[in-house]
PDB file of N, CA, C and O in Angstrom:
ATOM      1  N   MET A   1     -28.692  -3.913  -4.077  1.00  0.00           N
ATOM      2  CA  MET A   1     -27.354  -4.402  -3.867  1.00  0.00           C
ATOM      3  C   MET A   1     -27.408  -5.914  -3.827  1.00  0.00           C
ATOM      4  O   MET A   1     -28.336  -6.486  -3.255  1.00  0.00           O
ATOM      5  N   GLY A   2     -26.447  -6.556  -4.412  1.00  0.00           N
ATOM      6  CA  GLY A   2     -26.437  -8.008  -4.428  1.00  0.00           C
ATOM      7  C   GLY A   2     -25.035  -8.538  -4.544  1.00  0.00           C
ATOM      8  O   GLY A   2     -24.056  -7.797  -4.460  1.00  0.00           O
ATOM      9  N   ILE A   3     -24.960  -9.810  -4.735  1.00  0.00           N
ATOM     10  CA  ILE A   3     -23.678 -10.490  -4.867  1.00  0.00           C
ATOM     11  C   ILE A   3     -23.559 -10.981  -6.293  1.00  0.00           C
ATOM     12  O   ILE A   3     -24.483 -11.603  -6.817  1.00  0.00           O
ATOM     13  N   LEU A   4     -22.443 -10.711  -6.921  1.00  0.00           N
ATOM     14  CA  LEU A   4     -22.190 -11.174  -8.272  1.00  0.00           C
ATOM     15  C   LEU A   4     -21.465 -12.508  -8.186  1.00  0.00           C
ATOM     16  O   LEU A   4     -20.393 -12.606  -7.589  1.00  0.00           O
ATOM     17  N   VAL A   5     -22.045 -13.510  -8.773  1.00  0.00           N
ATOM     18  CA  VAL A   5     -21.449 -14.844  -8.763  1.00  0.00           C
ATOM     19  C   VAL A   5     -21.265 -15.284 -10.206  1.00  0.00           C
ATOM     20  O   VAL A   5     -22.198 -15.226 -11.007  1.00  0.00           O
ATOM     21  N   SER A   6     -20.070 -15.718 -10.527  1.00  0.00           N
ATOM     22  CA  SER A   6     -19.808 -16.207 -11.878  1.00  0.00           C
ATOM     23  C   SER A   6     -20.277 -17.651 -11.987  1.00  0.00           C
ATOM     24  O   SER A   6     -20.112 -18.437 -11.054  1.00  0.00           O
ATOM     25  N   ASP A   7     -20.857 -17.993 -13.120  1.00  0.00           N
ATOM     26  CA  ASP A   7     -21.271 -19.372 -13.337  1.00  0.00           C
ATOM     27  C   ASP A   7     -20.175 -20.182 -14.022  1.00  0.00           C
ATOM     28  O   ASP A   7     -20.371 -21.354 -14.346  1.00  0.00           O
ATOM     29  N   LYS A   8     -19.023 -19.554 -14.240  1.00  0.00           N
ATOM     30  CA  LYS A   8     -17.910 -20.256 -14.869  1.00  0.00           C
ATOM     31  C   LYS A   8     -17.210 -21.134 -13.838  1.00  0.00           C
ATOM     32  O   LYS A   8     -17.012 -20.730 -12.692  1.00  0.00           O
ATOM     33  N   LYS A   9     -16.847 -22.317 -14.251  1.00  0.00           N
ATOM     34  CA  LYS A   9     -16.133 -23.252 -13.382  1.00  0.00           C
ATOM     35  C   LYS A   9     -14.640 -22.947 -13.434  1.00  0.00           C
ATOM     36  O   LYS A   9     -14.090 -22.657 -14.497  1.00  0.00           O
ATOM     37  N   ARG A  10     -14.001 -23.015 -12.288  1.00  0.00           N
ATOM     38  CA  ARG A  10     -12.551 -22.807 -12.225  1.00  0.00           C
ATOM     39  C   ARG A  10     -11.850 -24.016 -12.814  1.00  0.00           C
ATOM     40  O   ARG A  10     -12.194 -25.158 -12.511  1.00  0.00           O
ATOM     41  N   ILE A  11     -10.872 -23.756 -13.650  1.00  0.00           N
ATOM     42  CA  ILE A  11     -10.106 -24.831 -14.274  1.00  0.00           C
ATOM     43  C   ILE A  11      -8.762 -24.922 -13.554  1.00  0.00           C
ATOM     44  O   ILE A  11      -7.962 -23.987 -13.596  1.00  0.00           O
ATOM     45  N   THR A  12      -8.526 -26.042 -12.903  1.00  0.00           N
ATOM     46  CA  THR A  12      -7.289 -26.246 -12.156  1.00  0.00           C
ATOM     47  C   THR A  12      -6.089 -26.086 -13.082  1.00  0.00           C
ATOM     48  O   THR A  12      -6.053 -26.635 -14.184  1.00  0.00           O
ATOM     49  N   GLY A  13      -5.120 -25.331 -12.614  1.00  0.00           N
ATOM     50  CA  GLY A  13      -3.917 -25.080 -13.398  1.00  0.00           C
ATOM     51  C   GLY A  13      -4.030 -23.880 -14.319  1.00  0.00           C
ATOM     52  O   GLY A  13      -3.044 -23.494 -14.947  1.00  0.00           O
ATOM     53  N   LYS A  14      -5.197 -23.287 -14.412  1.00  0.00           N
ATOM     54  CA  LYS A  14      -5.405 -22.124 -15.278  1.00  0.00           C
ATOM     55  C   LYS A  14      -5.713 -20.861 -14.476  1.00  0.00           C
ATOM     56  O   LYS A  14      -6.109 -19.843 -15.043  1.00  0.00           O
ATOM     57  N   GLU A  15      -5.532 -20.928 -13.158  1.00  0.00           N
ATOM     58  CA  GLU A  15      -5.811 -19.774 -12.317  1.00  0.00           C
ATOM     59  C   GLU A  15      -4.813 -18.660 -12.614  1.00  0.00           C
ATOM     60  O   GLU A  15      -3.688 -18.920 -13.042  1.00  0.00           O
ATOM     61  N   SER A  16      -5.223 -17.448 -12.390  1.00  0.00           N
ATOM     62  CA  SER A  16      -4.321 -16.306 -12.536  1.00  0.00           C
ATOM     63  C   SER A  16      -3.439 -16.212 -11.304  1.00  0.00           C
ATOM     64  O   SER A  16      -3.898 -16.430 -10.183  1.00  0.00           O
ATOM     65  N   VAL A  17      -2.191 -15.892 -11.514  1.00  0.00           N
ATOM     66  CA  VAL A  17      -1.259 -15.709 -10.408  1.00  0.00           C
ATOM     67  C   VAL A  17      -1.044 -14.209 -10.235  1.00  0.00           C
ATOM     68  O   VAL A  17      -0.784 -13.494 -11.202  1.00  0.00           O
ATOM     69  N   LEU A  18      -1.153 -13.752  -9.020  1.00  0.00           N
ATOM     70  CA  LEU A  18      -0.961 -12.340  -8.715  1.00  0.00           C
ATOM     71  C   LEU A  18       0.086 -12.239  -7.617  1.00  0.00           C
ATOM     72  O   LEU A  18      -0.104 -12.764  -6.520  1.00  0.00           O
ATOM     73  N   LYS A  19       1.179 -11.572  -7.910  1.00  0.00           N
ATOM     74  CA  LYS A  19       2.237 -11.393  -6.914  1.00  0.00           C
ATOM     75  C   LYS A  19       1.954 -10.114  -6.140  1.00  0.00           C
ATOM     76  O   LYS A  19       1.864  -9.030  -6.718  1.00  0.00           O
ATOM     77  N   ILE A  20       1.815 -10.255  -4.829  1.00  0.00           N
ATOM     78  CA  ILE A  20       1.460  -9.137  -3.959  1.00  0.00           C
ATOM     79  C   ILE A  20       2.613  -8.847  -3.008  1.00  0.00           C
ATOM     80  O   ILE A  20       3.208  -9.762  -2.438  1.00  0.00           O
ATOM     81  N   ALA A  21       2.920  -7.566  -2.843  1.00  0.00           N
ATOM     82  CA  ALA A  21       3.925  -7.138  -1.866  1.00  0.00           C
ATOM     83  C   ALA A  21       3.230  -6.302  -0.801  1.00  0.00           C
ATOM     84  O   ALA A  21       2.519  -5.349  -1.116  1.00  0.00           O
ATOM     85  N   CYS A  22       3.438  -6.659   0.444  1.00  0.00           N
ATOM     86  CA  CYS A  22       2.929  -5.874   1.577  1.00  0.00           C
ATOM     87  C   CYS A  22       4.131  -5.195   2.213  1.00  0.00           C
ATOM     88  O   CYS A  22       4.991  -5.862   2.788  1.00  0.00           O
ATOM     89  N   CYS A  23       4.197  -3.886   2.115  1.00  0.00           N
ATOM     90  CA  CYS A  23       5.360  -3.133   2.587  1.00  0.00           C
ATOM     91  C   CYS A  23       5.102  -2.589   3.994  1.00  0.00           C
ATOM     92  O   CYS A  23       4.187  -1.791   4.198  1.00  0.00           O
ATOM     93  N   GLN A  24       5.897  -3.017   4.942  1.00  0.00           N
ATOM     94  CA  GLN A  24       5.797  -2.534   6.313  1.00  0.00           C
ATOM     95  C   GLN A  24       6.766  -1.362   6.444  1.00  0.00           C
ATOM     96  O   GLN A  24       7.977  -1.548   6.561  1.00  0.00           O
ATOM     97  N   ILE A  25       6.217  -0.173   6.422  1.00  0.00           N
ATOM     98  CA  ILE A  25       7.019   1.054   6.438  1.00  0.00           C
ATOM     99  C   ILE A  25       6.723   1.803   7.732  1.00  0.00           C
ATOM    100  O   ILE A  25       5.580   1.848   8.188  1.00  0.00           O
ATOM    101  N   GLU A  26       7.758   2.387   8.314  1.00  0.00           N
ATOM    102  CA  GLU A  26       7.572   3.190   9.534  1.00  0.00           C
ATOM    103  C   GLU A  26       7.762   4.668   9.193  1.00  0.00           C
ATOM    104  O   GLU A  26       8.881   5.179   9.241  1.00  0.00           O
ATOM    105  N   PRO A  27       6.671   5.352   8.850  1.00  0.00           N
ATOM    106  CA  PRO A  27       6.800   6.770   8.512  1.00  0.00           C
ATOM    107  C   PRO A  27       7.112   7.612   9.737  1.00  0.00           C
ATOM    108  O   PRO A  27       6.720   7.278  10.855  1.00  0.00           O
ATOM    109  N   LYS A  28       7.819   8.702   9.512  1.00  0.00           N
ATOM    110  CA  LYS A  28       8.154   9.656  10.578  1.00  0.00           C
ATOM    111  C   LYS A  28       7.220  10.849  10.451  1.00  0.00           C
ATOM    112  O   LYS A  28       7.101  11.437   9.376  1.00  0.00           O
ATOM    113  N   ILE A  29       6.569  11.202  11.527  1.00  0.00           N
ATOM    114  CA  ILE A  29       5.596  12.300  11.510  1.00  0.00           C
ATOM    115  C   ILE A  29       6.268  13.598  11.078  1.00  0.00           C
ATOM    116  O   ILE A  29       7.314  13.984  11.602  1.00  0.00           O
ATOM    117  N   GLY A  30       5.640  14.261  10.110  1.00  0.00           N
ATOM    118  CA  GLY A  30       6.103  15.567   9.659  1.00  0.00           C
ATOM    119  C   GLY A  30       7.260  15.532   8.682  1.00  0.00           C
ATOM    120  O   GLY A  30       7.667  16.584   8.189  1.00  0.00           O
ATOM    121  N   MET A  31       7.805  14.360   8.383  1.00  0.00           N
ATOM    122  CA  MET A  31       8.946  14.257   7.470  1.00  0.00           C
ATOM    123  C   MET A  31       8.458  13.694   6.130  1.00  0.00           C
ATOM    124  O   MET A  31       8.888  12.632   5.680  1.00  0.00           O
ATOM    125  N   MET A  32       7.547  14.446   5.516  1.00  0.00           N
ATOM    126  CA  MET A  32       6.869  13.940   4.331  1.00  0.00           C
ATOM    127  C   MET A  32       7.804  13.680   3.152  1.00  0.00           C
ATOM    128  O   MET A  32       7.618  12.698   2.435  1.00  0.00           O
ATOM    129  N   ASP A  33       8.790  14.525   2.937  1.00  0.00           N
ATOM    130  CA  ASP A  33       9.719  14.310   1.821  1.00  0.00           C
ATOM    131  C   ASP A  33      10.496  13.009   2.016  1.00  0.00           C
ATOM    132  O   ASP A  33      10.627  12.210   1.088  1.00  0.00           O
ATOM    133  N   GLN A  34      11.007  12.804   3.225  1.00  0.00           N
ATOM    134  CA  GLN A  34      11.751  11.584   3.544  1.00  0.00           C
ATOM    135  C   GLN A  34      10.837  10.350   3.457  1.00  0.00           C
ATOM    136  O   GLN A  34      11.239   9.309   2.937  1.00  0.00           O
ATOM    137  N   ASN A  35       9.619  10.476   3.966  1.00  0.00           N
ATOM    138  CA  ASN A  35       8.665   9.365   3.909  1.00  0.00           C
ATOM    139  C   ASN A  35       8.301   9.014   2.475  1.00  0.00           C
ATOM    140  O   ASN A  35       8.200   7.837   2.127  1.00  0.00           O
ATOM    141  N   LEU A  36       8.103  10.025   1.645  1.00  0.00           N
ATOM    142  CA  LEU A  36       7.774   9.791   0.244  1.00  0.00           C
ATOM    143  C   LEU A  36       8.929   9.092  -0.464  1.00  0.00           C
ATOM    144  O   LEU A  36       8.716   8.144  -1.221  1.00  0.00           O
ATOM    145  N   GLU A  37      10.137   9.555  -0.222  1.00  0.00           N
ATOM    146  CA  GLU A  37      11.317   8.942  -0.832  1.00  0.00           C
ATOM    147  C   GLU A  37      11.436   7.470  -0.407  1.00  0.00           C
ATOM    148  O   GLU A  37      11.708   6.599  -1.233  1.00  0.00           O
ATOM    149  N   ASN A  38      11.231   7.208   0.879  1.00  0.00           N
ATOM    150  CA  ASN A  38      11.300   5.849   1.407  1.00  0.00           C
ATOM    151  C   ASN A  38      10.199   4.978   0.788  1.00  0.00           C
ATOM    152  O   ASN A  38      10.452   3.838   0.399  1.00  0.00           O
ATOM    153  N   THR A  39       8.989   5.515   0.700  1.00  0.00           N
ATOM    154  CA  THR A  39       7.864   4.784   0.129  1.00  0.00           C
ATOM    155  C   THR A  39       8.115   4.452  -1.336  1.00  0.00           C
ATOM    156  O   THR A  39       7.870   3.327  -1.772  1.00  0.00           O
ATOM    157  N   LEU A  40       8.599   5.422  -2.092  1.00  0.00           N
ATOM    158  CA  LEU A  40       8.895   5.182  -3.511  1.00  0.00           C
ATOM    159  C   LEU A  40       9.971   4.113  -3.683  1.00  0.00           C
ATOM    160  O   LEU A  40       9.919   3.323  -4.625  1.00  0.00           O
ATOM    161  N   SER A  41      10.938   4.089  -2.782  1.00  0.00           N
ATOM    162  CA  SER A  41      11.979   3.061  -2.822  1.00  0.00           C
ATOM    163  C   SER A  41      11.383   1.672  -2.599  1.00  0.00           C
ATOM    164  O   SER A  41      11.737   0.719  -3.293  1.00  0.00           O
ATOM    165  N   TRP A  42      10.481   1.565  -1.633  1.00  0.00           N
ATOM    166  CA  TRP A  42       9.804   0.283  -1.385  1.00  0.00           C
ATOM    167  C   TRP A  42       8.995  -0.141  -2.608  1.00  0.00           C
ATOM    168  O   TRP A  42       9.001  -1.313  -2.983  1.00  0.00           O
ATOM    169  N   ILE A  43       8.305   0.803  -3.223  1.00  0.00           N
ATOM    170  CA  ILE A  43       7.495   0.502  -4.405  1.00  0.00           C
ATOM    171  C   ILE A  43       8.386   0.020  -5.546  1.00  0.00           C
ATOM    172  O   ILE A  43       8.069  -0.967  -6.210  1.00  0.00           O
ATOM    173  N   GLU A  44       9.493   0.710  -5.772  1.00  0.00           N
ATOM    174  CA  GLU A  44      10.424   0.308  -6.836  1.00  0.00           C
ATOM    175  C   GLU A  44      10.981  -1.086  -6.587  1.00  0.00           C
ATOM    176  O   GLU A  44      11.078  -1.893  -7.512  1.00  0.00           O
ATOM    177  N   ASN A  45      11.348  -1.373  -5.331  1.00  0.00           N
ATOM    178  CA  ASN A  45      11.881  -2.703  -5.001  1.00  0.00           C
ATOM    179  C   ASN A  45      10.829  -3.785  -5.229  1.00  0.00           C
ATOM    180  O   ASN A  45      11.125  -4.837  -5.795  1.00  0.00           O
ATOM    181  N   ALA A  46       9.618  -3.526  -4.794  1.00  0.00           N
ATOM    182  CA  ALA A  46       8.543  -4.509  -4.960  1.00  0.00           C
ATOM    183  C   ALA A  46       8.249  -4.738  -6.441  1.00  0.00           C
ATOM    184  O   ALA A  46       8.066  -5.878  -6.868  1.00  0.00           O
ATOM    185  N   ALA A  47       8.204  -3.673  -7.216  1.00  0.00           N
ATOM    186  CA  ALA A  47       7.939  -3.799  -8.652  1.00  0.00           C
ATOM    187  C   ALA A  47       9.073  -4.545  -9.353  1.00  0.00           C
ATOM    188  O   ALA A  47       8.830  -5.305 -10.290  1.00  0.00           O
ATOM    189  N   SER A  48      10.305  -4.332  -8.903  1.00  0.00           N
ATOM    190  CA  SER A  48      11.455  -4.961  -9.551  1.00  0.00           C
ATOM    191  C   SER A  48      11.470  -6.481  -9.383  1.00  0.00           C
ATOM    192  O   SER A  48      12.117  -7.180 -10.163  1.00  0.00           O
ATOM    193  N   ILE A  49      10.766  -6.999  -8.376  1.00  0.00           N
ATOM    194  CA  ILE A  49      10.688  -8.450  -8.202  1.00  0.00           C
ATOM    195  C   ILE A  49       9.364  -9.002  -8.743  1.00  0.00           C
ATOM    196  O   ILE A  49       9.005 -10.149  -8.480  1.00  0.00           O
ATOM    197  N   GLY A  50       8.650  -8.169  -9.500  1.00  0.00           N
ATOM    198  CA  GLY A  50       7.463  -8.639 -10.196  1.00  0.00           C
ATOM    199  C   GLY A  50       6.145  -8.458  -9.477  1.00  0.00           C
ATOM    200  O   GLY A  50       5.136  -9.027  -9.894  1.00  0.00           O
ATOM    201  N   SER A  51       6.126  -7.686  -8.414  1.00  0.00           N
ATOM    202  CA  SER A  51       4.864  -7.465  -7.705  1.00  0.00           C
ATOM    203  C   SER A  51       3.900  -6.688  -8.595  1.00  0.00           C
ATOM    204  O   SER A  51       4.272  -5.711  -9.244  1.00  0.00           O
ATOM    205  N   GLN A  52       2.652  -7.152  -8.606  1.00  0.00           N
ATOM    206  CA  GLN A  52       1.622  -6.507  -9.407  1.00  0.00           C
ATOM    207  C   GLN A  52       0.666  -5.689  -8.547  1.00  0.00           C
ATOM    208  O   GLN A  52      -0.022  -4.799  -9.046  1.00  0.00           O
ATOM    209  N   LEU A  53       0.628  -5.992  -7.270  1.00  0.00           N
ATOM    210  CA  LEU A  53      -0.178  -5.257  -6.309  1.00  0.00           C
ATOM    211  C   LEU A  53       0.720  -4.949  -5.118  1.00  0.00           C
ATOM    212  O   LEU A  53       1.295  -5.857  -4.518  1.00  0.00           O
ATOM    213  N   ILE A  54       0.841  -3.668  -4.778  1.00  0.00           N
ATOM    214  CA  ILE A  54       1.720  -3.246  -3.681  1.00  0.00           C
ATOM    215  C   ILE A  54       0.859  -2.580  -2.623  1.00  0.00           C
ATOM    216  O   ILE A  54       0.206  -1.571  -2.888  1.00  0.00           O
ATOM    217  N   VAL A  55       0.860  -3.146  -1.423  1.00  0.00           N
ATOM    218  CA  VAL A  55       0.043  -2.650  -0.329  1.00  0.00           C
ATOM    219  C   VAL A  55       0.928  -1.840   0.610  1.00  0.00           C
ATOM    220  O   VAL A  55       1.962  -2.317   1.080  1.00  0.00           O
ATOM    221  N   LEU A  56       0.499  -0.595   0.877  1.00  0.00           N
ATOM    222  CA  LEU A  56       1.258   0.311   1.739  1.00  0.00           C
ATOM    223  C   LEU A  56       0.433   0.648   2.979  1.00  0.00           C
ATOM    224  O   LEU A  56      -0.792   0.535   2.955  1.00  0.00           O
ATOM    225  N   PRO A  57       1.090   1.057   4.053  1.00  0.00           N
ATOM    226  CA  PRO A  57       0.339   1.461   5.245  1.00  0.00           C
ATOM    227  C   PRO A  57      -0.471   2.730   4.992  1.00  0.00           C
ATOM    228  O   PRO A  57      -0.114   3.572   4.168  1.00  0.00           O
ATOM    229  N   GLU A  58      -1.539   2.830   5.708  1.00  0.00           N
ATOM    230  CA  GLU A  58      -2.357   4.043   5.677  1.00  0.00           C
ATOM    231  C   GLU A  58      -1.488   5.231   6.096  1.00  0.00           C
ATOM    232  O   GLU A  58      -0.704   5.120   7.038  1.00  0.00           O
ATOM    233  N   LEU A  59      -1.618   6.341   5.418  1.00  0.00           N
ATOM    234  CA  LEU A  59      -0.891   7.582   5.720  1.00  0.00           C
ATOM    235  C   LEU A  59       0.623   7.389   5.743  1.00  0.00           C
ATOM    236  O   LEU A  59       1.311   7.927   6.610  1.00  0.00           O
ATOM    237  N   CYS A  60       1.137   6.614   4.780  1.00  0.00           N
ATOM    238  CA  CYS A  60       2.566   6.284   4.782  1.00  0.00           C
ATOM    239  C   CYS A  60       3.469   7.471   4.470  1.00  0.00           C
ATOM    240  O   CYS A  60       4.675   7.388   4.704  1.00  0.00           O
ATOM    241  N   THR A  61       2.933   8.566   3.952  1.00  0.00           N
ATOM    242  CA  THR A  61       3.812   9.713   3.694  1.00  0.00           C
ATOM    243  C   THR A  61       3.787  10.742   4.807  1.00  0.00           C
ATOM    244  O   THR A  61       4.748  11.495   4.968  1.00  0.00           O
ATOM    245  N   SER A  62       2.705  10.791   5.585  1.00  0.00           N
ATOM    246  CA  SER A  62       2.629  11.811   6.632  1.00  0.00           C
ATOM    247  C   SER A  62       2.831  11.253   8.037  1.00  0.00           C
ATOM    248  O   SER A  62       3.104  12.010   8.968  1.00  0.00           O
ATOM    249  N   GLY A  63       2.702   9.954   8.199  1.00  0.00           N
ATOM    250  CA  GLY A  63       2.680   9.376   9.541  1.00  0.00           C
ATOM    251  C   GLY A  63       1.245   9.389  10.035  1.00  0.00           C
ATOM    252  O   GLY A  63       0.386  10.021   9.420  1.00  0.00           O
ATOM    253  N   TYR A  64       0.971   8.699  11.136  1.00  0.00           N
ATOM    254  CA  TYR A  64      -0.427   8.605  11.547  1.00  0.00           C
ATOM    255  C   TYR A  64      -0.677   8.648  13.041  1.00  0.00           C
ATOM    256  O   TYR A  64      -1.793   8.366  13.475  1.00  0.00           O
ATOM    257  N   VAL A  65       0.304   8.984  13.832  1.00  0.00           N
ATOM    258  CA  VAL A  65       0.074   9.159  15.265  1.00  0.00           C
ATOM    259  C   VAL A  65       0.439  10.607  15.592  1.00  0.00           C
ATOM    260  O   VAL A  65       1.607  10.939  15.795  1.00  0.00           O
ATOM    261  N   PHE A  66      -0.579  11.452  15.637  1.00  0.00           N
ATOM    262  CA  PHE A  66      -0.354  12.879  15.849  1.00  0.00           C
ATOM    263  C   PHE A  66      -0.679  13.255  17.285  1.00  0.00           C
ATOM    264  O   PHE A  66      -1.532  12.639  17.924  1.00  0.00           O
ATOM    265  N   ASN A  67       0.007  14.269  17.782  1.00  0.00           N
ATOM    266  CA  ASN A  67      -0.208  14.741  19.153  1.00  0.00           C
ATOM    267  C   ASN A  67      -1.463  15.582  19.301  1.00  0.00           C
ATOM    268  O   ASN A  67      -2.002  15.719  20.400  1.00  0.00           O
ATOM    269  N   SER A  68      -1.926  16.143  18.197  1.00  0.00           N
ATOM    270  CA  SER A  68      -3.109  16.997  18.271  1.00  0.00           C
ATOM    271  C   SER A  68      -3.801  17.031  16.913  1.00  0.00           C
ATOM    272  O   SER A  68      -3.228  16.643  15.895  1.00  0.00           O
ATOM    273  N   ARG A  69      -5.016  17.493  16.922  1.00  0.00           N
ATOM    274  CA  ARG A  69      -5.779  17.674  15.677  1.00  0.00           C
ATOM    275  C   ARG A  69      -5.060  18.685  14.772  1.00  0.00           C
ATOM    276  O   ARG A  69      -4.995  18.510  13.555  1.00  0.00           O
ATOM    277  N   HIS A  70      -4.526  19.734  15.386  1.00  0.00           N
ATOM    278  CA  HIS A  70      -3.804  20.771  14.648  1.00  0.00           C
ATOM    279  C   HIS A  70      -2.597  20.157  13.915  1.00  0.00           C
ATOM    280  O   HIS A  70      -2.370  20.449  12.741  1.00  0.00           O
ATOM    281  N   GLU A  71      -1.840  19.322  14.596  1.00  0.00           N
ATOM    282  CA  GLU A  71      -0.676  18.682  13.977  1.00  0.00           C
ATOM    283  C   GLU A  71      -1.116  17.800  12.804  1.00  0.00           C
ATOM    284  O   GLU A  71      -0.447  17.761  11.772  1.00  0.00           O
ATOM    285  N   ALA A  72      -2.221  17.104  12.960  1.00  0.00           N
ATOM    286  CA  ALA A  72      -2.747  16.258  11.882  1.00  0.00           C
ATOM    287  C   ALA A  72      -3.116  17.112  10.663  1.00  0.00           C
ATOM    288  O   ALA A  72      -2.784  16.753   9.534  1.00  0.00           O
ATOM    289  N   PHE A  73      -3.794  18.229  10.885  1.00  0.00           N
ATOM    290  CA  PHE A  73      -4.178  19.095   9.777  1.00  0.00           C
ATOM    291  C   PHE A  73      -2.952  19.707   9.092  1.00  0.00           C
ATOM    292  O   PHE A  73      -2.940  19.856   7.870  1.00  0.00           O
ATOM    293  N   ASP A  74      -1.931  20.060   9.860  1.00  0.00           N
ATOM    294  CA  ASP A  74      -0.708  20.604   9.276  1.00  0.00           C
ATOM    295  C   ASP A  74      -0.004  19.607   8.367  1.00  0.00           C
ATOM    296  O   ASP A  74       0.683  20.000   7.425  1.00  0.00           O
ATOM    297  N   ASN A  75      -0.172  18.312   8.647  1.00  0.00           N
ATOM    298  CA  ASN A  75       0.491  17.284   7.871  1.00  0.00           C
ATOM    299  C   ASN A  75      -0.406  16.661   6.808  1.00  0.00           C
ATOM    300  O   ASN A  75       0.004  15.735   6.108  1.00  0.00           O
ATOM    301  N   ALA A  76      -1.608  17.161   6.692  1.00  0.00           N
ATOM    302  CA  ALA A  76      -2.551  16.597   5.710  1.00  0.00           C
ATOM    303  C   ALA A  76      -2.201  17.063   4.302  1.00  0.00           C
ATOM    304  O   ALA A  76      -2.880  16.694   3.344  1.00  0.00           O
TER     305      ALA A  76
END
């Protein structure tokens, strides 16, 4: 394992621009259809303003604070 280092010099003014959207979504536990619809809406909005990378919360369709292991498995 190692580190890959480019020997190319960066040319000022020629850098790539990447528009990133970070979506702060509050999923509701167990409401996967509603969460998916909400998430897709955020993705569409971010893409419509030119975002090339869209970052979503972990477990944005199922929610992530479960009362029990059983509840987590039911929503997986």
